[in-house]
Structures are given as C-alpha cells and as structure tokens.
All heavy atoms as TSV, in Angstrom:
chain	resi	resn	atom	element	x	y	z
A	1	MET	N	N	151.057	98.624	152.073
A	1	MET	CA	C	150.748	99.139	150.746
A	1	MET	C	C	151.721	98.515	149.747
A	1	MET	O	O	152.915	98.469	149.978
A	1	MET	CB	C	150.864	100.668	150.749
A	1	MET	CG	C	150.444	101.302	149.448
A	1	MET	SD	S	150.431	103.105	149.467
A	1	MET	CE	C	148.944	103.426	150.378
A	2	THR	N	N	151.193	98.043	148.635
A	2	THR	CA	C	152.039	97.413	147.610
A	2	THR	C	C	152.717	98.478	146.745
A	2	THR	O	O	152.305	99.644	146.729
A	2	THR	CB	C	151.209	96.496	146.695
A	2	THR	OG1	O	150.325	97.303	145.908
A	2	THR	CG2	C	150.427	95.466	147.486
A	3	ILE	N	N	153.726	98.051	146.007
A	3	ILE	CA	C	154.414	98.959	145.087
A	3	ILE	C	C	153.427	99.483	144.042
A	3	ILE	O	O	153.448	100.663	143.678
A	3	ILE	CB	C	155.617	98.258	144.421
A	3	ILE	CG1	C	156.676	97.897	145.468
A	3	ILE	CG2	C	156.226	99.116	143.328
A	3	ILE	CD1	C	157.311	99.082	146.169
A	4	ALA	N	N	152.532	98.616	143.570
A	4	ALA	CA	C	151.532	99.045	142.586
A	4	ALA	C	C	150.630	100.130	143.169
A	4	ALA	O	O	150.320	101.116	142.491
A	4	ALA	CB	C	150.700	97.857	142.112
A	5	GLN	N	N	150.218	99.972	144.414
A	5	GLN	CA	C	149.364	100.987	145.050
A	5	GLN	C	C	150.114	102.302	145.211
A	5	GLN	O	O	149.535	103.377	145.050
A	5	GLN	CB	C	148.874	100.484	146.408
A	5	GLN	CG	C	147.872	99.359	146.306
A	5	GLN	CD	C	147.598	98.705	147.649
A	5	GLN	OE1	O	148.479	98.588	148.496
A	5	GLN	NE2	N	146.361	98.262	147.839
A	6	ILE	N	N	151.394	102.219	145.517
A	6	ILE	CA	C	152.215	103.426	145.648
A	6	ILE	C	C	152.334	104.122	144.291
A	6	ILE	O	O	152.211	105.344	144.195
A	6	ILE	CB	C	153.598	103.077	146.221
A	6	ILE	CG1	C	153.436	102.625	147.679
A	6	ILE	CG2	C	154.567	104.243	146.107
A	6	ILE	CD1	C	154.629	101.919	148.259
A	7	LEU	N	N	152.519	103.347	143.229
A	7	LEU	CA	C	152.640	103.922	141.888
A	7	LEU	C	C	151.309	104.469	141.385
A	7	LEU	O	O	151.283	105.431	140.610
A	7	LEU	CB	C	153.187	102.870	140.921
A	7	LEU	CG	C	153.453	103.322	139.495
A	7	LEU	CD1	C	154.447	104.486	139.464
A	7	LEU	CD2	C	153.961	102.161	138.660
A	8	GLU	N	N	150.218	103.890	141.829
A	8	GLU	CA	C	148.901	104.342	141.376
A	8	GLU	C	C	148.656	105.808	141.726
A	8	GLU	O	O	148.033	106.541	140.946
A	8	GLU	CB	C	147.813	103.468	142.002
A	8	GLU	CG	C	146.417	103.837	141.558
A	8	GLU	CD	C	145.344	102.938	142.143
A	8	GLU	OE1	O	145.668	101.945	142.826
A	8	GLU	OE2	O	144.165	103.246	141.914
A	9	GLN	N	N	149.151	106.255	142.869
A	9	GLN	CA	C	148.917	107.637	143.293
A	9	GLN	C	C	149.455	108.658	142.291
A	9	GLN	O	O	148.710	109.532	141.848
A	9	GLN	CB	C	149.489	107.851	144.698
A	9	GLN	CG	C	148.744	107.039	145.740
A	9	GLN	CD	C	149.408	107.047	147.104
A	9	GLN	OE1	O	150.574	107.420	147.245
A	9	GLN	NE2	N	148.667	106.630	148.113
A	10	PRO	N	N	150.735	108.590	141.892
A	10	PRO	CA	C	151.209	109.575	140.903
A	10	PRO	C	C	150.586	109.382	139.517
A	10	PRO	O	O	150.393	110.361	138.792
A	10	PRO	CB	C	152.723	109.378	140.872
A	10	PRO	CG	C	152.974	108.061	141.499
A	10	PRO	CD	C	151.830	107.797	142.422
A	11	ILE	N	N	150.258	108.148	139.160
A	11	ILE	CA	C	149.626	107.933	137.860
A	11	ILE	C	C	148.280	108.649	137.815
A	11	ILE	O	O	147.953	109.339	136.855
A	11	ILE	CB	C	149.463	106.428	137.557
A	11	ILE	CG1	C	150.833	105.816	137.243
A	11	ILE	CG2	C	148.494	106.202	136.396
A	11	ILE	CD1	C	150.822	104.309	137.048
A	12	ARG	N	N	147.489	108.498	138.875
A	12	ARG	CA	C	146.183	109.176	138.929
A	12	ARG	C	C	146.349	110.693	139.016
A	12	ARG	O	O	145.580	111.441	138.422
A	12	ARG	CB	C	145.356	108.660	140.097
A	12	ARG	CG	C	144.836	107.251	139.876
A	12	ARG	CD	C	143.768	106.901	140.900
A	12	ARG	NE	N	143.309	105.547	140.777
A	12	ARG	CZ	C	142.389	105.132	139.896
A	12	ARG	NH1	N	141.866	105.980	139.054
A	12	ARG	NH2	N	142.017	103.866	139.867
A	13	ALA	N	N	147.360	111.149	139.736
A	13	ALA	CA	C	147.567	112.586	139.924
A	13	ALA	C	C	148.060	113.276	138.651
A	13	ALA	O	O	147.654	114.399	138.355
A	13	ALA	CB	C	148.556	112.818	141.067
A	14	HIS	N	N	148.934	112.595	137.899
A	14	HIS	CA	C	149.581	113.243	136.757
A	14	HIS	C	C	149.063	112.788	135.400
A	14	HIS	O	O	149.245	113.496	134.413
A	14	HIS	CB	C	151.092	113.030	136.817
A	14	HIS	CG	C	151.709	113.562	138.066
A	14	HIS	ND1	N	151.812	114.912	138.343
A	14	HIS	CD2	C	152.242	112.933	139.141
A	14	HIS	CE1	C	152.381	115.078	139.519
A	14	HIS	NE2	N	152.648	113.892	140.027
A	15	GLY	N	N	148.448	111.596	135.346
A	15	GLY	CA	C	147.929	111.100	134.081
A	15	GLY	C	C	149.014	110.964	133.035
A	15	GLY	O	O	150.185	110.799	133.348
A	16	GLY	N	N	148.618	111.011	131.784
A	16	GLY	CA	C	149.574	110.922	130.689
A	16	GLY	C	C	150.022	109.501	130.406
A	16	GLY	O	O	149.420	108.536	130.855
A	17	VAL	N	N	151.110	109.398	129.678
A	17	VAL	CA	C	151.669	108.110	129.278
A	17	VAL	C	C	152.727	107.688	130.294
A	17	VAL	O	O	153.548	108.502	130.714
A	17	VAL	CB	C	152.288	108.219	127.862
A	17	VAL	CG1	C	153.003	106.945	127.479
A	17	VAL	CG2	C	151.206	108.557	126.844
A	18	TRP	N	N	152.682	106.412	130.655
A	18	TRP	CA	C	153.613	105.876	131.647
A	18	TRP	C	C	154.402	104.724	131.058
A	18	TRP	O	O	153.841	103.801	130.492
A	18	TRP	CB	C	152.851	105.409	132.896
A	18	TRP	CG	C	152.401	106.583	133.693
A	18	TRP	CD1	C	151.306	107.363	133.444
A	18	TRP	CD2	C	153.048	107.146	134.817
A	18	TRP	NE1	N	151.247	108.381	134.356
A	18	TRP	CE2	C	152.292	108.272	135.213
A	18	TRP	CE3	C	154.179	106.826	135.532
A	18	TRP	CZ2	C	152.653	109.054	136.303
A	18	TRP	CZ3	C	154.535	107.605	136.617
A	18	TRP	CH2	C	153.773	108.714	136.990
A	19	ASP	N	N	155.712	104.816	131.195
A	19	ASP	CA	C	156.591	103.734	130.782
A	19	ASP	C	C	157.470	103.366	131.972
A	19	ASP	O	O	157.317	103.916	133.061
A	19	ASP	CB	C	157.428	104.132	129.562
A	19	ASP	CG	C	158.327	105.339	129.811
A	19	ASP	OD1	O	158.414	105.828	130.965
A	19	ASP	OD2	O	158.952	105.805	128.853
A	20	THR	N	N	158.374	102.439	131.762
A	20	THR	CA	C	159.227	101.967	132.855
A	20	THR	C	C	160.030	103.108	133.466
A	20	THR	O	O	160.101	103.240	134.685
A	20	THR	CB	C	160.168	100.858	132.360
A	20	THR	OG1	O	159.375	99.795	131.813
A	20	THR	CG2	C	161.024	100.317	133.485
A	21	ARG	N	N	160.605	103.951	132.636
A	21	ARG	CA	C	161.444	105.039	133.147
A	21	ARG	C	C	160.648	105.990	134.041
A	21	ARG	O	O	161.096	106.369	135.114
A	21	ARG	CB	C	162.063	105.823	131.981
A	21	ARG	CG	C	162.948	106.976	132.464
A	21	ARG	CD	C	163.482	107.788	131.330
A	21	ARG	NE	N	164.292	106.953	130.439
A	21	ARG	CZ	C	164.720	107.345	129.245
A	21	ARG	NH1	N	164.415	108.533	128.796
A	21	ARG	NH2	N	165.450	106.555	128.507
A	22	ARG	N	N	159.466	106.363	133.587
A	22	ARG	CA	C	158.640	107.281	134.383
A	22	ARG	C	C	158.194	106.614	135.680
A	22	ARG	O	O	158.149	107.262	136.733
A	22	ARG	CB	C	157.429	107.737	133.560
A	22	ARG	CG	C	156.655	108.846	134.225
A	22	ARG	CD	C	155.614	109.428	133.310
A	22	ARG	NE	N	154.899	110.508	133.980
A	22	ARG	CZ	C	153.764	111.017	133.579
A	22	ARG	NH1	N	153.202	110.575	132.467
A	22	ARG	NH2	N	153.181	111.983	134.249
A	23	ALA	N	N	157.871	105.328	135.617
A	23	ALA	CA	C	157.455	104.606	136.818
A	23	ALA	C	C	158.605	104.499	137.824
A	23	ALA	O	O	158.403	104.674	139.031
A	23	ALA	CB	C	156.933	103.225	136.450
A	24	VAL	N	N	159.815	104.232	137.325
A	24	VAL	CA	C	160.990	104.162	138.209
A	24	VAL	C	C	161.187	105.500	138.910
A	24	VAL	O	O	161.409	105.552	140.125
A	24	VAL	CB	C	162.261	103.757	137.422
A	24	VAL	CG1	C	163.522	104.028	138.234
A	24	VAL	CG2	C	162.203	102.298	137.019
A	25	THR	N	N	161.084	106.581	138.169
A	25	THR	CA	C	161.259	107.918	138.754
A	25	THR	C	C	160.204	108.187	139.819
A	25	THR	O	O	160.522	108.685	140.902
A	25	THR	CB	C	161.201	108.991	137.655
A	25	THR	OG1	O	162.243	108.741	136.709
A	25	THR	CG2	C	161.361	110.386	138.239
A	26	ALA	N	N	158.948	107.853	139.532
A	26	ALA	CA	C	157.869	108.079	140.500
A	26	ALA	C	C	158.083	107.247	141.759
A	26	ALA	O	O	157.877	107.739	142.882
A	26	ALA	CB	C	156.519	107.759	139.872
A	27	LEU	N	N	158.498	106.007	141.598
A	27	LEU	CA	C	158.742	105.153	142.766
A	27	LEU	C	C	159.939	105.662	143.564
A	27	LEU	O	O	159.924	105.660	144.793
A	27	LEU	CB	C	158.954	103.704	142.336
A	27	LEU	CG	C	157.695	102.995	141.837
A	27	LEU	CD1	C	158.040	101.650	141.215
A	27	LEU	CD2	C	156.691	102.824	142.970
A	28	ARG	N	N	160.970	106.127	142.865
A	28	ARG	CA	C	162.139	106.690	143.542
A	28	ARG	C	C	161.735	107.926	144.351
A	28	ARG	O	O	162.140	108.089	145.500
A	28	ARG	CB	C	163.189	107.058	142.491
A	28	ARG	CG	C	164.592	106.847	142.947
A	28	ARG	CD	C	165.593	107.246	141.877
A	28	ARG	NE	N	165.842	106.139	140.973
A	28	ARG	CZ	C	166.178	106.274	139.705
A	28	ARG	NH1	N	166.295	107.460	139.150
A	28	ARG	NH2	N	166.417	105.217	138.958
A	29	ASP	N	N	160.909	108.778	143.744
A	29	ASP	CA	C	160.437	109.980	144.432
A	29	ASP	C	C	159.600	109.638	145.665
A	29	ASP	O	O	159.551	110.412	146.613
A	29	ASP	CB	C	159.620	110.859	143.489
A	29	ASP	CG	C	160.467	111.505	142.398
A	29	ASP	OD1	O	161.721	111.453	142.490
A	29	ASP	OD2	O	159.879	112.051	141.444
A	30	ALA	N	N	158.944	108.473	145.625
A	30	ALA	CA	C	158.113	108.032	146.753
A	30	ALA	C	C	158.930	107.263	147.794
A	30	ALA	O	O	158.368	106.732	148.755
A	30	ALA	CB	C	156.964	107.165	146.250
A	31	GLY	N	N	160.251	107.187	147.594
A	31	GLY	CA	C	161.107	106.520	148.565
A	31	GLY	C	C	161.287	105.031	148.335
A	31	GLY	O	O	161.722	104.314	149.231
A	32	HIS	N	N	160.978	104.559	147.128
A	32	HIS	CA	C	161.117	103.141	146.815
A	32	HIS	C	C	162.085	102.935	145.660
A	32	HIS	O	O	161.782	102.234	144.694
A	32	HIS	CB	C	159.739	102.531	146.496
A	32	HIS	CG	C	158.843	102.522	147.679
A	32	HIS	ND1	N	158.867	101.525	148.613
A	32	HIS	CD2	C	157.932	103.426	148.108
A	32	HIS	CE1	C	157.990	101.801	149.565
A	32	HIS	NE2	N	157.413	102.949	149.277
A	33	GLY	N	N	163.251	103.531	145.771
A	33	GLY	CA	C	164.257	103.436	144.726
A	33	GLY	C	C	165.433	102.574	145.114
A	33	GLY	O	O	166.531	102.764	144.622
A	34	ASP	N	N	165.208	101.605	146.006
A	34	ASP	CA	C	166.314	100.755	146.443
A	34	ASP	C	C	166.674	99.729	145.369
A	34	ASP	O	O	165.864	99.387	144.524
A	34	ASP	CB	C	165.968	100.061	147.763
A	34	ASP	CG	C	164.611	99.369	147.727
A	34	ASP	OD1	O	163.685	99.933	147.133
A	34	ASP	OD2	O	164.500	98.274	148.295
A	35	GLY	N	N	167.908	99.278	145.405
A	35	GLY	CA	C	168.398	98.321	144.423
A	35	GLY	C	C	169.054	99.015	143.247
A	35	GLY	O	O	169.010	100.238	143.120
A	36	ASP	N	N	169.664	98.200	142.392
A	36	ASP	CA	C	170.304	98.776	141.205
A	36	ASP	C	C	169.255	99.110	140.149
A	36	ASP	O	O	168.071	98.831	140.318
A	36	ASP	CB	C	171.401	97.856	140.667
A	36	ASP	CG	C	170.872	96.515	140.155
A	36	ASP	OD1	O	169.669	96.400	139.845
A	36	ASP	OD2	O	171.678	95.575	140.057
A	37	GLN	N	N	169.696	99.695	139.057
A	37	GLN	CA	C	168.771	100.154	138.011
A	37	GLN	C	C	167.921	99.006	137.477
A	37	GLN	O	O	166.722	99.160	137.272
A	37	GLN	CB	C	169.559	100.815	136.871
A	37	GLN	CG	C	168.689	101.443	135.810
A	37	GLN	CD	C	167.920	102.661	136.299
A	37	GLN	OE1	O	168.313	103.321	137.246
A	37	GLN	NE2	N	166.812	102.952	135.658
A	38	ARG	N	N	168.521	97.852	137.261
A	38	ARG	CA	C	167.788	96.699	136.730
A	38	ARG	C	C	166.685	96.262	137.694
A	38	ARG	O	O	165.566	95.968	137.271
A	38	ARG	CB	C	168.764	95.560	136.473
A	38	ARG	CG	C	168.120	94.370	135.820
A	38	ARG	CD	C	169.164	93.341	135.463
A	38	ARG	NE	N	168.502	92.163	134.922
A	38	ARG	CZ	C	169.065	90.998	134.817
A	38	ARG	NH1	N	170.314	90.828	135.184
A	38	ARG	NH2	N	168.403	89.978	134.320
A	39	GLN	N	N	166.985	96.218	138.988
A	39	GLN	CA	C	165.984	95.842	139.991
A	39	GLN	C	C	164.849	96.862	140.031
A	39	GLN	O	O	163.679	96.499	140.142
A	39	GLN	CB	C	166.632	95.720	141.367
A	39	GLN	CG	C	167.562	94.547	141.494
A	39	GLN	CD	C	168.387	94.607	142.769
A	39	GLN	OE1	O	168.799	95.682	143.210
A	39	GLN	NE2	N	168.627	93.450	143.365
A	40	GLN	N	N	165.200	98.136	139.947
A	40	GLN	CA	C	164.182	99.187	139.966
A	40	GLN	C	C	163.268	99.081	138.751
A	40	GLN	O	O	162.053	99.227	138.866
A	40	GLN	CB	C	164.851	100.563	140.006
A	40	GLN	CG	C	165.546	100.860	141.314
A	40	GLN	CD	C	166.269	102.178	141.281
A	40	GLN	OE1	O	165.796	103.136	140.668
A	40	GLN	NE2	N	167.430	102.246	141.913
A	41	GLU	N	N	163.850	98.819	137.585
A	41	GLU	CA	C	163.046	98.689	136.369
A	41	GLU	C	C	162.141	97.465	136.434
A	41	GLU	O	O	160.974	97.536	136.040
A	41	GLU	CB	C	163.959	98.617	135.148
A	41	GLU	CG	C	164.629	99.935	134.845
A	41	GLU	CD	C	165.667	99.845	133.742
A	41	GLU	OE1	O	165.930	98.727	133.240
A	41	GLU	OE2	O	166.225	100.906	133.394
A	42	LYS	N	N	162.655	96.372	136.956
A	42	LYS	CA	C	161.855	95.151	137.091
A	42	LYS	C	C	160.667	95.392	138.027
A	42	LYS	O	O	159.543	95.002	137.736
A	42	LYS	CB	C	162.738	94.012	137.615
A	42	LYS	CG	C	162.039	92.684	137.688
A	42	LYS	CD	C	163.001	91.593	138.127
A	42	LYS	CE	C	162.292	90.260	138.215
A	42	LYS	NZ	N	163.204	89.180	138.623
A	43	ARG	N	N	160.920	96.058	139.149
A	43	ARG	CA	C	159.861	96.369	140.113
A	43	ARG	C	C	158.816	97.299	139.480
A	43	ARG	O	O	157.610	97.104	139.653
A	43	ARG	CB	C	160.488	97.014	141.358
A	43	ARG	CG	C	159.540	97.265	142.488
A	43	ARG	CD	C	160.214	97.711	143.781
A	43	ARG	NE	N	161.388	98.549	143.615
A	43	ARG	CZ	C	162.641	98.156	143.875
A	43	ARG	NH1	N	162.901	96.942	144.275
A	43	ARG	NH2	N	163.642	98.992	143.706
A	44	ALA	N	N	159.270	98.270	138.710
A	44	ALA	CA	C	158.352	99.220	138.069
A	44	ALA	C	C	157.495	98.522	137.021
A	44	ALA	O	O	156.283	98.757	136.949
A	44	ALA	CB	C	159.142	100.364	137.436
A	45	ARG	N	N	158.095	97.657	136.201
A	45	ARG	CA	C	157.311	96.935	135.185
A	45	ARG	C	C	156.263	96.035	135.824
A	45	ARG	O	O	155.134	95.945	135.343
A	45	ARG	CB	C	158.238	96.115	134.271
A	45	ARG	CG	C	158.967	96.954	133.243
A	45	ARG	CD	C	159.662	96.103	132.197
A	45	ARG	NE	N	160.628	95.178	132.777
A	45	ARG	CZ	C	161.893	95.479	133.040
A	45	ARG	NH1	N	162.363	96.679	132.770
A	45	ARG	NH2	N	162.705	94.576	133.552
A	46	LYS	N	N	156.614	95.376	136.926
A	46	LYS	CA	C	155.645	94.521	137.621
A	46	LYS	C	C	154.495	95.362	138.163
A	46	LYS	O	O	153.322	94.985	138.057
A	46	LYS	CB	C	156.293	93.733	138.752
A	46	LYS	CG	C	155.267	92.833	139.454
A	46	LYS	CD	C	155.847	91.992	140.519
A	46	LYS	CE	C	154.855	91.079	141.205
A	46	LYS	NZ	N	153.466	91.381	141.172
A	47	ALA	N	N	154.813	96.511	138.733
A	47	ALA	CA	C	153.758	97.391	139.258
A	47	ALA	C	C	152.842	97.862	138.130
A	47	ALA	O	O	151.620	97.898	138.294
A	47	ALA	CB	C	154.383	98.586	139.992
A	48	LEU	N	N	153.416	98.198	136.981
A	48	LEU	CA	C	152.604	98.613	135.836
A	48	LEU	C	C	151.696	97.468	135.382
A	48	LEU	O	O	150.517	97.676	135.115
A	48	LEU	CB	C	153.506	99.077	134.687
A	48	LEU	CG	C	154.211	100.422	134.893
A	48	LEU	CD1	C	155.290	100.625	133.841
A	48	LEU	CD2	C	153.218	101.568	134.885
A	49	ARG	N	N	152.235	96.255	135.303
A	49	ARG	CA	C	151.414	95.089	134.921
A	49	ARG	C	C	150.300	94.848	135.934
A	49	ARG	O	O	149.158	94.544	135.554
A	49	ARG	CB	C	152.282	93.831	134.794
A	49	ARG	CG	C	153.129	93.788	133.555
A	49	ARG	CD	C	153.743	92.407	133.334
A	49	ARG	NE	N	154.462	91.876	134.485
A	49	ARG	CZ	C	155.746	92.086	134.745
A	49	ARG	NH1	N	156.473	92.830	133.935
A	49	ARG	NH2	N	156.311	91.550	135.812
A	50	ASP	N	N	150.625	94.980	137.218
A	50	ASP	CA	C	149.612	94.783	138.269
A	50	ASP	C	C	148.495	95.810	138.148
A	50	ASP	O	O	147.318	95.481	138.297
A	50	ASP	CB	C	150.243	94.852	139.657
A	50	ASP	CG	C	151.149	93.672	139.980
A	50	ASP	OD1	O	151.130	92.671	139.214
A	50	ASP	OD2	O	151.892	93.758	140.976
A	51	LEU	N	N	148.849	97.051	137.866
A	51	LEU	CA	C	147.837	98.103	137.718
A	51	LEU	C	C	146.995	97.873	136.467
A	51	LEU	O	O	145.792	98.129	136.471
A	51	LEU	CB	C	148.493	99.482	137.685
A	51	LEU	CG	C	149.065	99.946	139.025
A	51	LEU	CD1	C	149.879	101.226	138.839
A	51	LEU	CD2	C	147.968	100.148	140.047
A	52	ALA	N	N	147.612	97.360	135.416
A	52	ALA	CA	C	146.855	97.040	134.203
A	52	ALA	C	C	145.892	95.883	134.475
A	52	ALA	O	O	144.755	95.892	133.995
A	52	ALA	CB	C	147.802	96.700	133.063
A	53	ALA	N	N	146.325	94.922	135.257
A	53	ALA	CA	C	145.476	93.764	135.567
A	53	ALA	C	C	144.245	94.170	136.372
A	53	ALA	O	O	143.195	93.535	136.258
A	53	ALA	CB	C	146.285	92.716	136.332
A	54	THR	N	N	144.367	95.229	137.158
A	54	THR	CA	C	143.231	95.695	137.958
A	54	THR	C	C	142.410	96.758	137.237
A	54	THR	O	O	141.432	97.258	137.775
A	54	THR	CB	C	143.689	96.239	139.324
A	54	THR	OG1	O	144.579	97.336	139.124
A	54	THR	CG2	C	144.377	95.156	140.145
A	55	GLY	N	N	142.835	97.137	136.017
A	55	GLY	CA	C	142.067	98.079	135.223
A	55	GLY	C	C	142.352	99.543	135.472
A	55	GLY	O	O	141.667	100.411	134.935
A	56	VAL	N	N	143.374	99.858	136.253
A	56	VAL	CA	C	143.712	101.254	136.531
A	56	VAL	C	C	144.325	101.908	135.296
A	56	VAL	O	O	144.025	103.053	134.970
A	56	VAL	CB	C	144.675	101.361	137.736
A	56	VAL	CG1	C	145.160	102.787	137.931
A	56	VAL	CG2	C	143.999	100.840	138.997
A	57	ILE	N	N	145.190	101.154	134.608
A	57	ILE	CA	C	145.839	101.643	133.401
A	57	ILE	C	C	145.630	100.622	132.287
A	57	ILE	O	O	145.286	99.462	132.554
A	57	ILE	CB	C	147.352	101.911	133.612
A	57	ILE	CG1	C	148.065	100.641	134.100
A	57	ILE	CG2	C	147.565	103.076	134.555
A	57	ILE	CD1	C	149.576	100.783	134.263
A	58	VAL	N	N	145.831	101.063	131.054
A	58	VAL	CA	C	145.736	100.165	129.903
A	58	VAL	C	C	147.014	100.286	129.082
A	58	VAL	O	O	147.599	101.363	128.976
A	58	VAL	CB	C	144.507	100.471	129.012
A	58	VAL	CG1	C	143.223	100.154	129.729
A	58	VAL	CG2	C	144.514	101.893	128.524
A	59	LYS	N	N	147.417	99.152	128.512
A	59	LYS	CA	C	148.610	99.117	127.675
A	59	LYS	C	C	148.262	99.715	126.321
A	59	LYS	O	O	147.279	99.337	125.700
A	59	LYS	CB	C	149.088	97.674	127.533
A	59	LYS	CG	C	150.458	97.535	126.975
A	59	LYS	CD	C	150.944	96.104	127.133
A	59	LYS	CE	C	152.413	96.042	126.765
A	59	LYS	NZ	N	152.968	94.728	127.010
A	60	ILE	N	N	149.074	100.666	125.856
A	60	ILE	CA	C	148.778	101.319	124.582
A	60	ILE	C	C	149.716	100.876	123.473
A	60	ILE	O	O	149.491	101.206	122.318
A	60	ILE	CB	C	148.784	102.861	124.707
A	60	ILE	CG1	C	150.128	103.388	125.176
A	60	ILE	CG2	C	147.666	103.308	125.633
A	60	ILE	CD1	C	150.239	104.899	125.167
A	61	ASP	N	N	150.762	100.137	123.813
A	61	ASP	CA	C	151.687	99.611	122.815
A	61	ASP	C	C	151.878	98.131	123.104
A	61	ASP	O	O	152.438	97.773	124.133
A	61	ASP	CB	C	153.017	100.351	122.880
A	61	ASP	CG	C	154.009	99.901	121.821
A	61	ASP	OD1	O	153.812	98.820	121.220
A	61	ASP	OD2	O	154.998	100.614	121.594
A	62	PRO	N	N	151.416	97.253	122.203
A	62	PRO	CA	C	151.497	95.821	122.483
A	62	PRO	C	C	152.922	95.284	122.583
A	62	PRO	O	O	153.144	94.227	123.162
A	62	PRO	CB	C	150.755	95.180	121.301
A	62	PRO	CG	C	150.811	96.198	120.219
A	62	PRO	CD	C	150.827	97.536	120.901
A	63	ASP	N	N	153.892	95.999	122.049
A	63	ASP	CA	C	155.276	95.533	122.049
A	63	ASP	C	C	156.155	96.168	123.124
A	63	ASP	O	O	157.320	95.814	123.238
A	63	ASP	CB	C	155.904	95.789	120.678
A	63	ASP	CG	C	155.183	95.045	119.577
A	63	ASP	OD1	O	154.743	93.902	119.824
A	63	ASP	OD2	O	155.035	95.607	118.478
A	64	SER	N	N	155.601	97.113	123.877
A	64	SER	CA	C	156.387	97.819	124.899
A	64	SER	C	C	155.561	98.014	126.158
A	64	SER	O	O	154.337	97.962	126.120
A	64	SER	CB	C	156.822	99.196	124.388
A	64	SER	OG	O	157.591	99.067	123.223
A	65	ALA	N	N	156.257	98.278	127.254
A	65	ALA	CA	C	155.584	98.541	128.527
A	65	ALA	C	C	155.210	100.019	128.591
A	65	ALA	O	O	155.797	100.805	129.329
A	65	ALA	CB	C	156.490	98.158	129.689
A	66	ILE	N	N	154.217	100.393	127.778
A	66	ILE	CA	C	153.747	101.782	127.740
A	66	ILE	C	C	152.245	101.764	128.016
A	66	ILE	O	O	151.492	101.060	127.353
A	66	ILE	CB	C	154.055	102.440	126.383
A	66	ILE	CG1	C	155.570	102.411	126.126
A	66	ILE	CG2	C	153.532	103.863	126.352
A	66	ILE	CD1	C	155.980	102.918	124.771
A	67	TYR	N	N	151.846	102.548	129.002
A	67	TYR	CA	C	150.468	102.538	129.497
A	67	TYR	C	C	149.925	103.954	129.621
A	67	TYR	O	O	150.676	104.913	129.658
A	67	TYR	CB	C	150.417	101.888	130.890
A	67	TYR	CG	C	150.928	100.474	130.937
A	67	TYR	CD1	C	152.281	100.198	131.060
A	67	TYR	CD2	C	150.058	99.398	130.894
A	67	TYR	CE1	C	152.766	98.904	131.118
A	67	TYR	CE2	C	150.516	98.083	130.956
A	67	TYR	CZ	C	151.863	97.843	131.074
A	67	TYR	OH	O	152.308	96.563	131.125
A	68	ARG	N	N	148.604	104.037	129.765
A	68	ARG	CA	C	147.958	105.301	130.099
A	68	ARG	C	C	146.836	104.986	131.077
A	68	ARG	O	O	146.348	103.861	131.164
A	68	ARG	CB	C	147.407	106.003	128.850
A	68	ARG	CG	C	146.244	105.294	128.202
A	68	ARG	CD	C	145.538	106.163	127.166
A	68	ARG	NE	N	144.614	105.372	126.396
A	68	ARG	CZ	C	143.435	104.920	126.848
A	68	ARG	NH1	N	143.049	105.182	128.073
A	68	ARG	NH2	N	142.632	104.192	126.082
A	69	LEU	N	N	146.400	105.999	131.787
A	69	LEU	CA	C	145.310	105.871	132.747
A	69	LEU	C	C	144.041	105.477	132.020
A	69	LEU	O	O	143.735	106.005	130.940
A	69	LEU	CB	C	145.115	107.211	133.480
A	69	LEU	CG	C	144.178	107.227	134.682
A	69	LEU	CD1	C	144.672	106.302	135.773
A	69	LEU	CD2	C	144.067	108.643	135.213
A	70	THR	N	N	143.301	104.539	132.580
A	70	THR	CA	C	142.034	104.111	131.996
A	70	THR	C	C	141.040	105.252	132.078
A	70	THR	O	O	140.977	105.966	133.080
A	70	THR	CB	C	141.473	102.893	132.767
A	70	THR	OG1	O	142.452	101.857	132.713
A	70	THR	CG2	C	140.176	102.402	132.186
A	71	GLU	N	N	140.283	105.435	131.016
A	71	GLU	CA	C	139.253	106.483	131.016
A	71	GLU	C	C	138.186	106.152	132.039
A	71	GLU	O	O	137.726	105.016	132.108
A	71	GLU	CB	C	138.615	106.607	129.631
A	71	GLU	CG	C	139.596	106.916	128.529
A	71	GLU	CD	C	140.304	108.257	128.693
A	71	GLU	OE1	O	139.684	109.213	129.205
A	71	GLU	OE2	O	141.481	108.335	128.321
A	72	GLN	N	N	137.799	107.123	132.804
A	72	GLN	CA	C	136.790	106.916	133.844
A	72	GLN	C	C	135.413	107.256	133.328
A	72	GLN	O	O	135.200	108.109	132.584
A	72	GLN	CB	C	137.101	107.755	135.066
A	72	GLN	CG	C	138.413	107.388	135.713
A	72	GLN	CD	C	138.440	105.973	136.282
A	72	GLN	OE1	O	137.435	105.501	136.804
A	72	GLN	NE2	N	139.548	105.300	136.173
C-alpha cells in the first residue's frame, strides 16, 4: 500500500480541508511518521499531490498545498 493510499482512508473518513500539517498528523497516526519533520512534510505533500492526480481530492488554493475531498 502506498503512502497516498494510506492517507486516502482518513481523508475519505473525515472529509474537510486537508493541508500538509493535517496530512502529516494522519500519516503519523497510521504509523508512518518516520523521519524528521521536513521528511514527514515532504512525504505528506507528495501523497496529497498523488491523490489530487487520481481525482480523490482537489486543490482549493492555487498557491498552497490545501485540498478537499472531490465531490462524489
């Protein structure tokens, strides 16, 4: 299972707005909080981008890594 797939579960369960900080917390809670803060943030941003590329979430701020669940 990829980091993006792991992050997809809490995003679908909780909805709302997702940014790097919230993604890092969700990944940490899922047992994927290894590395320093910078590494964790980088991993979380990549997972958010991957989920956006597959249409699970959409970017709501063009200048920041802020996303929300795609309307079904």
